[in-house]
PASEBA-1860 file (N, C-alpha, C; in nm, 3 decimals):
! residues 298
1> MMGAGSHG> 0.128/2.196/0.797/0.289/2.199/0.830/0.283/2.064/0.707 ~ 0.450/2.083/0.705/0.484/2.062/0.552/0.532/1.899/0.569 ~ 0.540/1.838/0.488/0.641/1.687/0.545/0.759/1.639/0.452 ~ 0.825/1.649/0.560/0.981/1.632/0.545/1.005/1.583/0.398 ~ 1.111/1.597/0.301/1.088/1.561/0.199/1.001/1.468/0.190 ~ 0.861/1.470/0.165/0.801/1.400/0.105/0.658/1.513/0.002 ~ 0.601/1.410/-0.074/0.524/1.543/-0.148/0.382/1.603/-0.082 ~ 0.412/1.709/-0.088/0.306/1.742/-0.040/0.299/1.762/0.173
9> DRVRIPAG> 0.184/1.789/0.192/0.159/1.765/0.357/0.171/1.668/0.413 ~ 0.160/1.753/0.565/0.102/1.582/0.671/-0.051/1.636/0.658 ~ -0.109/1.519/0.761/-0.213/1.535/0.853/-0.225/1.512/0.978 ~ -0.233/1.525/1.042/-0.306/1.525/1.144/-0.406/1.466/1.199 ~ -0.335/1.307/1.262/-0.459/1.257/1.285/-0.454/1.260/1.449 ~ -0.595/1.271/1.478/-0.599/1.265/1.608/-0.613/1.156/1.724 ~ -0.621/1.124/1.805/-0.605/0.977/1.946/-0.717/0.968/1.911 ~ -0.751/0.860/1.912/-0.851/0.807/1.915/-0.870/0.632/1.950
17> RALIGSPE> -0.985/0.574/1.945/-1.031/0.358/1.940/-1.075/0.401/1.825 ~ -0.983/0.318/1.734/-1.037/0.244/1.632/-1.088/0.124/1.621 ~ -1.192/0.131/1.540/-1.184/-0.059/1.461/-1.104/-0.097/1.456 ~ -1.053/-0.183/1.439/-0.962/-0.248/1.372/-0.978/-0.353/1.261 ~ -0.940/-0.421/1.145/-1.083/-0.532/1.117/-1.223/-0.497/1.062 ~ -1.199/-0.660/0.987/-1.311/-0.623/0.924/-1.460/-0.699/0.998 ~ -1.556/-0.643/0.980/-1.714/-0.673/1.049/-1.690/-0.858/0.984 ~ -1.726/-0.974/1.041/-1.754/-1.066/0.986/-1.885/-1.069/0.906
25> EHLDQIVG> -1.990/-0.981/0.898/-2.053/-0.999/0.814/-1.997/-0.916/0.712 ~ -1.884/-0.885/0.675/-1.887/-0.811/0.587/-1.771/-0.930/0.518 ~ -1.744/-1.030/0.618/-1.635/-1.118/0.502/-1.698/-1.214/0.447 ~ -1.877/-1.257/0.530/-1.932/-1.337/0.473/-1.941/-1.312/0.298 ~ -2.040/-1.119/0.301/-2.010/-1.079/0.206/-1.964/-1.079/0.060 ~ -1.792/-1.052/0.159/-1.688/-1.051/-0.016/-1.716/-1.210/-0.085 ~ -1.728/-1.285/-0.014/-1.685/-1.449/-0.031/-1.798/-1.423/-0.150 ~ -1.911/-1.417/-0.147/-1.966/-1.407/-0.294/-1.978/-1.349/-0.400
33> LQHYPRVW> -1.940/-1.260/-0.378/-1.916/-1.115/-0.461/-1.745/-1.103/-0.541 ~ -1.671/-1.242/-0.490/-1.513/-1.216/-0.586/-1.483/-1.342/-0.579 ~ -1.372/-1.403/-0.630/-1.296/-1.530/-0.679/-1.260/-1.604/-0.529 ~ -1.235/-1.506/-0.413/-1.101/-1.524/-0.326/-1.223/-1.624/-0.226 ~ -1.186/-1.761/-0.200/-1.253/-1.817/-0.048/-1.233/-1.664/0.006 ~ -1.330/-1.735/0.210/-1.384/-1.634/0.331/-1.208/-1.625/0.354 ~ -1.121/-1.807/0.325/-1.005/-1.796/0.431/-0.882/-1.711/0.418 ~ -0.889/-1.650/0.266/-0.840/-1.550/0.222/-0.837/-1.409/0.303
41> FEDEAPRH> -0.924/-1.424/0.411/-0.913/-1.235/0.402/-0.958/-1.263/0.582 ~ -0.950/-1.430/0.589/-0.992/-1.438/0.762/-0.899/-1.367/0.832 ~ -0.752/-1.330/0.767/-0.683/-1.308/0.913/-0.723/-1.087/0.922 ~ -0.856/-1.128/0.839/-0.881/-0.994/0.935/-1.009/-0.968/0.963 ~ -0.989/-1.070/1.118/-1.071/-1.071/1.178/-1.035/-1.135/1.325 ~ -1.081/-1.095/1.445/-1.200/-1.036/1.441/-1.215/-0.924/1.445 ~ -1.254/-0.810/1.447/-1.231/-0.671/1.470/-1.239/-0.684/1.603 ~ -1.125/-0.534/1.612/-1.125/-0.524/1.788/-1.098/-0.380/1.775
49> AVDVPAFD> -1.138/-0.317/1.891/-1.064/-0.194/1.938/-0.903/-0.162/1.948 ~ -0.852/-0.055/1.914/-0.704/-0.067/1.977/-0.745/0.106/1.970 ~ -0.648/0.181/2.041/-0.614/0.300/2.097/-0.489/0.371/2.031 ~ -0.556/0.457/1.936/-0.435/0.491/1.860/-0.384/0.640/1.883 ~ -0.242/0.690/1.974/-0.262/0.804/2.010/-0.273/0.892/1.899 ~ -0.207/1.009/1.904/-0.185/1.131/1.768/-0.096/1.059/1.752 ~ -0.120/1.094/1.597/0.036/1.116/1.495/-0.030/1.169/1.373 ~ 0.111/1.229/1.321/0.126/1.280/1.149/0.120/1.207/1.062
57> MDRHPVSN> 0.060/1.216/0.977/0.104/1.086/0.850/0.121/1.179/0.675 ~ 0.188/1.120/0.667/0.215/1.198/0.498/0.100/1.178/0.437 ~ 0.021/1.271/0.350/-0.091/1.334/0.314/-0.086/1.235/0.213 ~ 0.066/1.189/0.116/0.037/1.124/-0.038/0.174/1.001/-0.032 ~ 0.206/0.920/-0.091/0.290/0.822/-0.093/0.412/0.915/-0.098 ~ 0.570/0.851/-0.059/0.690/0.868/-0.077/0.711/0.917/-0.225 ~ 0.722/1.106/-0.255/0.719/1.027/-0.421/0.880/1.037/-0.447 ~ 0.898/0.952/-0.576/1.036/0.975/-0.639/1.107/1.047/-0.692
65> AAFAAFVA> 1.011/1.203/-0.640/1.163/1.307/-0.675/1.211/1.351/-0.478 ~ 1.124/1.291/-0.379/1.143/1.300/-0.238/1.261/1.167/-0.230 ~ 1.255/1.030/-0.298/1.371/0.981/-0.236/1.402/0.997/-0.316 ~ 1.473/1.060/-0.417/1.531/1.083/-0.519/1.619/1.188/-0.440 ~ 1.620/1.250/-0.405/1.664/1.349/-0.279/1.736/1.347/-0.159 ~ 1.692/1.223/-0.100/1.730/1.100/0.000/1.836/1.046/-0.043 ~ 1.860/0.964/-0.184/1.928/0.931/-0.223/2.065/1.000/-0.244 ~ 2.020/1.127/-0.270/2.160/1.207/-0.336/2.159/1.220/-0.189
73> ASGYVTTA> 2.145/1.289/-0.145/2.261/1.356/0.010/2.305/1.236/0.059 ~ 2.265/1.187/0.070/2.288/1.020/0.165/2.358/0.885/0.084 ~ 2.376/0.933/-0.003/2.466/0.835/-0.107/2.384/0.624/-0.089 ~ 2.231/0.629/-0.041/2.174/0.540/0.010/2.185/0.473/-0.094 ~ 2.199/0.344/-0.129/2.148/0.241/-0.257/2.086/0.096/-0.183 ~ 1.951/0.098/-0.256/1.887/-0.011/-0.206/1.939/-0.126/-0.260 ~ 1.837/-0.212/-0.176/1.780/-0.398/-0.187/1.837/-0.408/-0.367 ~ 1.699/-0.417/-0.393/1.658/-0.379/-0.552/1.817/-0.379/-0.629
81> EQQGFGLV> 1.864/-0.262/-0.629/2.006/-0.173/-0.675/2.097/-0.304/-0.620 ~ 2.171/-0.285/-0.524/2.220/-0.419/-0.460/2.204/-0.542/-0.553 ~ 2.118/-0.608/-0.562/2.136/-0.745/-0.603/2.091/-0.794/-0.736 ~ 2.056/-0.597/-0.762/2.071/-0.648/-0.969/1.930/-0.678/-0.996 ~ 1.819/-0.722/-0.921/1.717/-0.724/-0.928/1.557/-0.711/-0.879 ~ 1.481/-0.607/-0.929/1.360/-0.630/-0.864/1.255/-0.701/-0.880 ~ 1.136/-0.702/-0.873/0.960/-0.781/-0.881/0.867/-0.697/-0.983 ~ 0.867/-0.805/-1.088/0.785/-0.748/-1.221/0.704/-0.820/-1.220
89> YGASYWEE> 0.519/-0.811/-1.226/0.428/-0.909/-1.301/0.482/-0.872/-1.466 ~ 0.466/-1.050/-1.484/0.496/-1.070/-1.624/0.429/-1.085/-1.745 ~ 0.422/-1.186/-1.829/0.240/-1.191/-1.852/0.179/-1.265/-1.753 ~ 0.280/-1.376/-1.676/0.102/-1.498/-1.588/0.171/-1.474/-1.413 ~ 0.318/-1.455/-1.400/0.353/-1.420/-1.266/0.415/-1.283/-1.251 ~ 0.444/-1.293/-1.067/0.594/-1.270/-1.076/0.739/-1.309/-1.117 ~ 0.789/-1.165/-1.147/0.910/-1.244/-1.251/1.062/-1.168/-1.190 ~ 1.186/-1.189/-1.167/1.296/-1.117/-1.076/1.308/-1.067/-1.279
97> QAGASWRH> 1.348/-0.944/-1.234/1.360/-0.863/-1.402/1.515/-0.790/-1.325 ~ 1.598/-0.813/-1.430/1.725/-0.785/-1.411/1.736/-0.661/-1.441 ~ 1.806/-0.503/-1.332/1.810/-0.395/-1.414/1.687/-0.341/-1.294 ~ 1.602/-0.403/-1.222/1.473/-0.341/-1.251/1.447/-0.264/-1.082 ~ 1.423/-0.158/-1.149/1.502/-0.067/-0.901/1.432/0.034/-0.948 ~ 1.441/0.114/-0.760/1.323/0.246/-0.774/1.327/0.362/-0.896 ~ 1.513/0.361/-0.983/1.486/0.413/-1.098/1.445/0.383/-1.226 ~ 1.410/0.222/-1.229/1.367/0.198/-1.355/1.353/0.122/-1.287
105> PAGPHDSI> 1.151/0.081/-1.277/1.106/0.020/-1.191/1.051/-0.092/-1.224 ~ 1.048/-0.097/-1.417/1.017/-0.270/-1.482/1.156/-0.257/-1.521 ~ 1.211/-0.219/-1.463/1.389/-0.313/-1.547/1.462/-0.213/-1.661 ~ 1.544/-0.183/-1.726/1.620/-0.128/-1.841/1.563/-0.005/-1.888 ~ 1.432/-0.011/-1.997/1.372/-0.033/-2.030/1.245/0.147/-2.003 ~ 1.265/0.115/-1.885/1.219/0.192/-1.812/1.245/0.314/-1.715 ~ 1.217/0.425/-1.694/1.267/0.567/-1.641/1.150/0.643/-1.565 ~ 1.162/0.605/-1.434/1.085/0.831/-1.407/1.160/0.910/-1.405
113> ADRMDHPV> 1.242/0.911/-1.538/1.274/1.064/-1.532/1.118/1.170/-1.552 ~ 1.010/1.108/-1.564/0.889/1.178/-1.704/0.784/1.134/-1.488 ~ 0.822/1.107/-1.421/0.723/1.017/-1.355/0.768/1.076/-1.177 ~ 0.855/1.153/-1.190/0.915/1.259/-1.092/0.760/1.269/-0.909 ~ 0.674/1.271/-0.996/0.536/1.315/-0.886/0.489/1.206/-0.855 ~ 0.558/1.077/-0.894/0.493/0.938/-0.902/0.505/0.887/-0.729 ~ 0.435/0.817/-0.710/0.520/0.756/-0.537/0.612/0.653/-0.588 ~ 0.709/0.610/-0.528/0.821/0.603/-0.577/0.858/0.421/-0.568
121> VQVTYADA> 0.830/0.267/-0.591/0.798/0.204/-0.561/0.988/0.084/-0.613 ~ 0.957/-0.029/-0.650/1.115/-0.135/-0.609/1.131/-0.085/-0.509 ~ 1.122/-0.036/-0.351/1.188/-0.050/-0.201/1.117/-0.150/-0.125 ~ 1.242/-0.208/-0.109/1.224/-0.317/0.036/1.117/-0.182/0.201 ~ 1.127/-0.337/0.241/1.125/-0.247/0.414/1.238/-0.172/0.474 ~ 1.345/-0.247/0.432/1.464/-0.174/0.471/1.466/-0.039/0.378 ~ 1.427/-0.018/0.292/1.411/0.060/0.169/1.354/0.164/0.265 ~ 1.253/0.130/0.272/1.126/0.263/0.335/1.175/0.325/0.435
129> TAYAQWVG> 1.182/0.188/0.565/1.274/0.237/0.674/1.412/0.341/0.721 ~ 1.469/0.369/0.589/1.646/0.434/0.601/1.502/0.589/0.528 ~ 1.459/0.551/0.460/1.414/0.695/0.429/1.347/0.741/0.569 ~ 1.251/0.704/0.614/1.165/0.777/0.691/1.242/0.824/0.830 ~ 1.349/0.738/0.844/1.460/0.794/0.993/1.489/0.897/0.910 ~ 1.578/0.917/0.789/1.644/1.064/0.713/1.585/1.172/0.737 ~ 1.421/1.131/0.710/1.359/1.258/0.747/1.301/1.314/0.892 ~ 1.370/1.203/1.031/1.324/1.213/1.077/1.191/1.156/1.132
137> MRLPTEAE> 1.090/1.037/1.051/0.995/1.019/1.087/1.022/0.860/1.112 ~ 0.906/0.786/1.077/0.901/0.630/1.105/0.801/0.578/1.002 ~ 0.784/0.387/0.934/0.689/0.430/0.916/0.563/0.425/1.037 ~ 0.451/0.416/0.952/0.332/0.395/1.044/0.272/0.227/1.075 ~ 0.226/0.223/1.220/0.199/0.106/1.236/0.055/0.045/1.205 ~ 0.045/-0.059/1.199/-0.049/-0.067/1.068/-0.227/-0.036/1.153 ~ -0.207/-0.031/1.300/-0.362/-0.029/1.302/-0.334/0.136/1.292 ~ -0.218/0.178/1.286/-0.226/0.343/1.232/-0.231/0.394/1.079
145> WEYAAHGP> -0.176/0.292/1.029/-0.280/0.317/0.888/-0.424/0.244/0.821 ~ -0.461/0.195/0.951/-0.592/0.180/0.895/-0.724/0.259/0.956 ~ -0.628/0.253/1.055/-0.713/0.384/1.147/-0.709/0.538/1.028 ~ -0.586/0.597/1.007/-0.643/0.721/0.948/-0.700/0.660/0.767 ~ -0.669/0.535/0.730/-0.769/0.476/0.574/-0.937/0.464/0.607 ~ -0.995/0.500/0.758/-1.143/0.465/0.751/-1.160/0.527/0.883 ~ -1.086/0.602/0.998/-1.110/0.637/1.086/-1.197/0.608/1.132 ~ -1.227/0.653/1.318/-1.297/0.583/1.433/-1.435/0.430/1.387
153> SWRCWPWG> -1.482/0.461/1.271/-1.553/0.356/1.269/-1.526/0.317/1.142 ~ -1.515/0.108/1.097/-1.553/0.112/0.990/-1.564/0.152/0.844 ~ -1.525/0.140/0.793/-1.587/0.134/0.640/-1.531/0.081/0.532 ~ -1.563/0.023/0.431/-1.459/-0.063/0.336/-1.361/-0.017/0.237 ~ -1.407/0.149/0.181/-1.261/0.262/0.138/-1.278/0.354/0.205 ~ -1.159/0.413/0.197/-1.177/0.574/0.281/-1.331/0.637/0.271 ~ -1.381/0.623/0.095/-1.468/0.743/0.058/-1.604/0.666/0.168 ~ -1.620/0.553/0.186/-1.688/0.476/0.256/-1.746/0.386/0.154
161> DEWDMGRA> -1.844/0.273/0.189/-1.870/0.125/0.186/-1.893/0.103/0.011 ~ -1.928/0.165/-0.062/-1.963/0.151/-0.227/-1.855/0.195/-0.301 ~ -1.804/0.110/-0.357/-1.744/0.146/-0.482/-1.733/0.256/-0.535 ~ -1.639/0.270/-0.621/-1.664/0.356/-0.720/-1.510/0.351/-0.766 ~ -1.534/0.326/-0.911/-1.362/0.326/-0.964/-1.288/0.453/-1.013 ~ -1.318/0.601/-1.023/-1.299/0.675/-1.013/-1.236/0.778/-0.887 ~ -1.243/0.643/-0.801/-1.219/0.700/-0.657/-1.085/0.670/-0.639 ~ -1.020/0.584/-0.698/-0.879/0.524/-0.680/-0.792/0.456/-0.807
169> NSAEYWAQ> -0.719/0.474/-0.830/-0.617/0.398/-0.915/-0.541/0.248/-0.819 ~ -0.673/0.198/-1.008/-0.669/0.005/-0.930/-0.654/-0.047/-1.056 ~ -0.733/-0.145/-1.120/-0.679/-0.233/-1.243/-0.823/-0.248/-1.291 ~ -0.899/-0.186/-1.194/-1.062/-0.131/-1.249/-1.084/0.030/-1.299 ~ -0.983/0.096/-1.270/-0.991/0.186/-1.304/-0.967/0.211/-1.457 ~ -0.844/0.145/-1.473/-0.805/0.069/-1.618/-0.866/0.050/-1.686 ~ -0.929/-0.047/-1.678/-1.027/-0.130/-1.737/-1.199/-0.104/-1.754 ~ -1.191/-0.018/-1.675/-1.340/0.069/-1.685/-1.387/0.021/-1.695
177> KPIADFGA> -1.376/-0.112/-1.592/-1.523/-0.220/-1.500/-1.504/-0.294/-1.476 ~ -1.597/-0.309/-1.411/-1.588/-0.455/-1.278/-1.498/-0.566/-1.315 ~ -1.369/-0.547/-1.213/-1.335/-0.675/-1.232/-1.354/-0.779/-1.076 ~ -1.450/-0.881/-1.155/-1.503/-0.963/-1.012/-1.400/-1.144/-1.001 ~ -1.365/-1.156/-1.070/-1.221/-1.297/-1.088/-1.139/-1.272/-1.111 ~ -1.029/-1.377/-1.084/-0.927/-1.429/-1.160/-0.887/-1.395/-1.323 ~ -1.008/-1.471/-1.380/-0.995/-1.496/-1.522/-1.051/-1.377/-1.564 ~ -1.157/-1.255/-1.541/-1.146/-1.170/-1.537/-1.036/-1.029/-1.520
185> WRAWWATH> -0.967/-1.061/-1.437/-0.834/-0.950/-1.407/-0.673/-1.000/-1.512 ~ -0.705/-1.121/-1.514/-0.585/-1.163/-1.618/-0.672/-1.150/-1.771 ~ -0.805/-1.089/-1.808/-0.815/-1.096/-1.914/-0.757/-0.916/-1.944 ~ -0.792/-0.896/-1.854/-0.709/-0.686/-1.807/-0.553/-0.685/-1.823 ~ -0.535/-0.770/-1.725/-0.355/-0.740/-1.765/-0.269/-0.802/-1.849 ~ -0.325/-0.841/-1.988/-0.291/-0.976/-2.080/-0.279/-0.848/-2.212 ~ -0.397/-0.783/-2.196/-0.385/-0.618/-2.262/-0.296/-0.505/-2.179 ~ -0.305/-0.503/-2.068/-0.244/-0.414/-2.027/-0.075/-0.391/-1.987
193> HARNRGIP> -0.058/-0.549/-2.019/0.058/-0.558/-2.036/0.129/-0.556/-2.146 ~ 0.104/-0.615/-2.263/0.131/-0.606/-2.345/0.169/-0.462/-2.403 ~ 0.027/-0.363/-2.386/0.026/-0.245/-2.415/0.160/-0.147/-2.294 ~ 0.191/-0.188/-2.267/0.260/-0.076/-2.170/0.373/-0.158/-2.141 ~ 0.390/-0.275/-2.155/0.598/-0.307/-2.211/0.593/-0.346/-1.958 ~ 0.502/-0.369/-1.980/0.514/-0.362/-1.783/0.559/-0.272/-1.717 ~ 0.548/-0.141/-1.739/0.597/-0.016/-1.692/0.466/-0.048/-1.585 ~ 0.554/0.006/-1.533/0.366/0.037/-1.396/0.267/0.220/-1.410
201> ATLPAGAF> 0.118/0.143/-1.406/0.030/0.253/-1.402/0.033/0.305/-1.297 ~ 0.177/0.429/-1.255/0.080/0.443/-1.102/0.067/0.600/-1.174 ~ 0.010/0.674/-1.122/-0.016/0.827/-1.085/0.047/0.949/-1.016 ~ 0.067/1.071/-1.064/0.129/1.147/-0.970/-0.021/1.176/-0.844 ~ 0.123/1.240/-0.697/0.045/1.187/-0.560/-0.134/1.346/-0.601 ~ -0.276/1.328/-0.554/-0.338/1.355/-0.521/-0.337/1.330/-0.670 ~ -0.414/1.250/-0.768/-0.460/1.195/-0.916/-0.629/1.245/-0.867 ~ -0.663/1.201/-0.742/-0.818/1.094/-0.687/-0.817/1.174/-0.568
209> SPQGDSPF> -0.774/1.272/-0.573/-0.784/1.430/-0.358/-0.884/1.462/-0.492 ~ -0.964/1.562/-0.391/-0.977/1.490/-0.259/-1.103/1.355/-0.279 ~ -1.195/1.297/-0.435/-1.294/1.193/-0.406/-1.239/1.080/-0.351 ~ -1.116/1.091/-0.377/-1.034/0.867/-0.278/-1.018/0.937/-0.144 ~ -1.013/1.040/-0.083/-0.980/1.049/0.088/-1.023/0.981/0.186 ~ -0.928/0.970/0.237/-0.987/0.911/0.369/-1.084/1.031/0.479 ~ -1.164/0.999/0.592/-1.218/1.072/0.645/-1.116/1.152/0.739 ~ -0.996/1.126/0.720/-0.924/1.247/0.824/-0.851/1.326/0.658
217> GVAEMSGN> -0.850/1.324/0.566/-0.767/1.400/0.402/-0.708/1.312/0.428 ~ -0.628/1.195/0.451/-0.541/1.119/0.369/-0.626/1.091/0.263 ~ -0.472/1.096/0.182/-0.475/1.068/-0.003/-0.473/0.940/0.030 ~ -0.537/0.914/-0.140/-0.457/0.744/-0.202/-0.402/0.615/-0.069 ~ -0.489/0.650/0.092/-0.475/0.529/0.124/-0.544/0.364/0.076 ~ -0.644/0.427/-0.049/-0.726/0.268/-0.147/-0.640/0.307/-0.272 ~ -0.507/0.192/-0.327/-0.458/0.208/-0.471/-0.292/0.292/-0.501 ~ -0.327/0.342/-0.611/-0.180/0.405/-0.650/-0.113/0.306/-0.617
225> VAEWTSTP> -0.042/0.268/-0.530/0.064/0.221/-0.469/0.056/0.119/-0.324 ~ 0.068/-0.013/-0.317/0.049/-0.094/-0.180/0.148/-0.009/-0.049 ~ 0.124/0.022/0.059/0.266/0.055/0.122/0.257/-0.034/0.202 ~ 0.403/0.009/0.296/0.524/-0.147/0.358/0.382/0.010/0.500 ~ 0.392/-0.104/0.614/0.380/-0.105/0.785/0.497/-0.133/0.850 ~ 0.507/-0.048/0.993/0.630/-0.092/1.078/0.527/-0.244/1.109 ~ 0.430/-0.267/1.123/0.375/-0.416/1.168/0.409/-0.538/1.190 ~ 0.537/-0.624/1.205/0.506/-0.784/1.194/0.431/-0.793/1.226
233> YHMYDPER> 0.342/-0.916/1.062/0.283/-0.976/1.025/0.233/-1.060/1.164 ~ 0.086/-1.087/1.235/0.052/-1.151/1.285/-0.113/-1.196/1.311 ~ -0.072/-1.235/1.384/-0.275/-1.317/1.400/-0.347/-1.230/1.466 ~ -0.396/-1.065/1.463/-0.522/-1.045/1.520/-0.578/-1.163/1.697 ~ -0.600/-1.264/1.642/-0.684/-1.369/1.809/-0.587/-1.488/1.840 ~ -0.471/-1.505/1.925/-0.379/-1.628/1.897/-0.507/-1.733/1.939 ~ -0.603/-1.668/1.915/-0.701/-1.836/2.024/-0.794/-1.898/1.901 ~ -0.769/-1.787/1.832/-0.854/-1.804/1.665/-0.827/-1.901/1.603
241> SYDPVYAT> -0.915/-1.992/1.536/-0.800/-2.057/1.455/-0.839/-2.034/1.262 ~ -0.722/-1.974/1.251/-0.679/-1.973/1.118/-0.591/-2.088/1.040 ~ -0.564/-2.068/0.874/-0.567/-2.104/0.790/-0.435/-2.187/0.817 ~ -0.343/-2.265/0.873/-0.203/-2.309/0.880/-0.073/-2.186/0.735 ~ -0.165/-2.124/0.633/-0.021/-2.120/0.588/-0.035/-2.019/0.618 ~ -0.107/-1.886/0.736/-0.094/-1.794/0.795/0.050/-1.817/0.929 ~ 0.059/-1.921/0.959/0.213/-1.996/1.063/0.301/-1.891/0.913 ~ 0.320/-1.943/0.903/0.473/-1.978/0.798/0.475/-1.760/0.809
249> AVNRYIVV> 0.353/-1.721/0.798/0.441/-1.590/0.797/0.377/-1.441/0.914 ~ 0.387/-1.544/1.033/0.374/-1.499/1.079/0.523/-1.403/1.217 ~ 0.535/-1.389/1.269/0.659/-1.275/1.282/0.742/-1.254/1.215 ~ 0.802/-1.314/1.074/0.889/-1.343/0.982/0.814/-1.248/0.846 ~ 0.687/-1.183/0.884/0.689/-1.082/0.789/0.655/-0.946/0.791 ~ 0.679/-0.849/0.683/0.601/-0.688/0.741/0.470/-0.714/0.692 ~ 0.315/-0.614/0.808/0.178/-0.591/0.680/0.237/-0.509/0.578 ~ 0.181/-0.471/0.463/0.079/-0.392/0.402/0.019/-0.386/0.371
257> RGGGWMNF> -0.013/-0.215/0.309/-0.229/-0.209/0.286/-0.151/-0.165/0.238 ~ -0.311/-0.165/0.183/-0.340/0.016/0.026/-0.421/-0.081/-0.034 ~ -0.350/-0.141/-0.139/-0.315/-0.215/-0.256/-0.322/-0.108/-0.359 ~ -0.286/-0.151/-0.471/-0.208/-0.079/-0.608/-0.294/-0.066/-0.674 ~ -0.195/-0.032/-0.796/-0.271/0.027/-0.935/-0.265/-0.112/-0.974 ~ -0.269/-0.250/-0.978/-0.307/-0.331/-1.043/-0.397/-0.454/-0.935 ~ -0.456/-0.360/-0.901/-0.502/-0.483/-0.755/-0.671/-0.432/-0.809 ~ -0.714/-0.557/-0.804/-0.923/-0.539/-0.847/-0.987/-0.400/-0.649
265> RYQLRTSE> -1.096/-0.398/-0.656/-1.119/-0.315/-0.569/-1.145/-0.405/-0.398 ~ -1.122/-0.525/-0.429/-1.126/-0.627/-0.287/-1.042/-0.630/-0.235 ~ -0.874/-0.615/-0.345/-0.787/-0.580/-0.225/-0.716/-0.478/-0.246 ~ -0.811/-0.352/-0.204/-0.806/-0.203/-0.164/-0.872/-0.149/-0.096 ~ -0.957/-0.298/0.027/-1.061/-0.216/0.112/-0.949/-0.166/0.251 ~ -0.989/-0.135/0.364/-0.956/-0.039/0.423/-0.845/-0.148/0.534 ~ -0.900/-0.236/0.514/-0.923/-0.375/0.597/-0.814/-0.518/0.600 ~ -0.762/-0.500/0.458/-0.729/-0.591/0.368/-0.598/-0.634/0.404
273> RIACAPSY> -0.540/-0.745/0.436/-0.417/-0.703/0.508/-0.316/-0.835/0.373 ~ -0.194/-0.773/0.373/-0.087/-0.872/0.274/0.059/-0.916/0.386 ~ 0.115/-0.990/0.332/0.221/-0.984/0.441/0.287/-1.019/0.299 ~ 0.394/-0.965/0.341/0.589/-0.944/0.299/0.656/-0.969/0.350 ~ 0.781/-1.043/0.295/0.874/-1.056/0.274/0.950/-0.958/0.326 ~ 1.050/-0.900/0.401/1.098/-0.754/0.435/1.159/-0.732/0.306 ~ 1.207/-0.821/0.206/1.369/-0.851/0.122/1.235/-0.799/-0.013 ~ 1.132/-0.780/-0.008/1.006/-0.787/-0.126/1.077/-0.651/-0.193
281> ANFATGFR> 1.126/-0.643/-0.338/1.116/-0.542/-0.336/1.048/-0.490/-0.520 ~ 0.915/-0.465/-0.583/0.813/-0.437/-0.651/0.801/-0.342/-0.697 ~ 0.709/-0.345/-0.830/0.665/-0.193/-0.920/0.569/-0.094/-0.876 ~ 0.529/-0.218/-0.721/0.348/-0.201/-0.704/0.381/-0.144/-0.589 ~ 0.426/-0.112/-0.488/0.458/-0.097/-0.326/0.525/0.039/-0.347 ~ 0.513/0.067/-0.221/0.588/0.220/-0.184/0.587/0.195/-0.031 ~ 0.524/0.360/-0.004/0.490/0.384/0.149/0.481/0.498/0.200 ~ 0.461/0.516/0.324/0.466/0.698/0.339/0.498/0.698/0.505
289> CAIAASAA> 0.510/0.802/0.517/0.565/0.836/0.655/0.488/0.894/0.800 ~ 0.512/0.788/0.925/0.442/0.901/1.006/0.574/0.929/1.085 ~ 0.456/0.986/1.209/0.564/1.069/1.333/0.474/1.099/1.439 ~ 0.456/1.037/1.565/0.403/1.073/1.680/0.373/1.244/1.728 ~ 0.191/1.269/1.751/0.215/1.346/1.734/0.290/1.473/1.895 ~ 0.307/1.375/1.976/0.378/1.498/2.077/0.595/1.483/2.007 ~ 0.626/1.434/1.886/0.731/1.423/1.823/0.728/1.502/1.716 ~ 0.637/1.511/1.706/0.554/1.574/1.520/0.601/1.719/1.623
297> GS> 0.534/1.805/1.690/0.543/1.940/1.755/0.374/2.041/1.682 ~ 0.343/2.105/1.714/0.236/2.179/1.667/0.246/2.243/1.539
END
């Protein structure tokens, strides 16, 4: 079944009872393997079961070509184009780059002309939602997204529990070595940023398929671009004690999943959660669409 307006086809995800969130022992383990404290990942707990009805999901993130077709047909103007800037990671932190948009992800000096088969970026939650509605679909829920990424049983990355830099577009893929702390990431980023003038290192859809696919055959659920879901950010267990910093995002921000080309391995896990303001547009975040199986037909 072809996905209307998207790059490639859709994947039918069967109904199932999915284990969502990270095991406690996994959260304990990764504290000793990278530089972030456990509180950084605490919102992934507790792991809990969710009944997910059958649905279809785009095999790949929405491409520049597909988004261009939407804009040409509808006249849609994205948030970044309206406000005159998008977020780009500069030499040391995120910056508001004048002229950055989905057409020019890094700014006026950058163009997607030779990257039409790459995922679209510099799109907000509203932009992604508008596209999904135009093709008769919607954004996936957070539970749908995670279920599609690791299947009924939890696994750290879509392909399994062992990291392999040859299976995902990540900072470690570009560095060609492990990145376990912020210092190592900054060292890689300094070189990458200077060499590429801030141009995003996205890759064409399918560049890591099938070796990086999920158990259901969904591609790029780790890396390339982080992806909007339709789910407002929330805590999995209202009775559990979480760091107060999370409270500022609850029901105000939207969950983004998957990590992107500039993230390292532990930010690309299937249960990693990022809370983003709905108006957030940057050069490493895109989306893919979903639709209930009952609405998609056979």
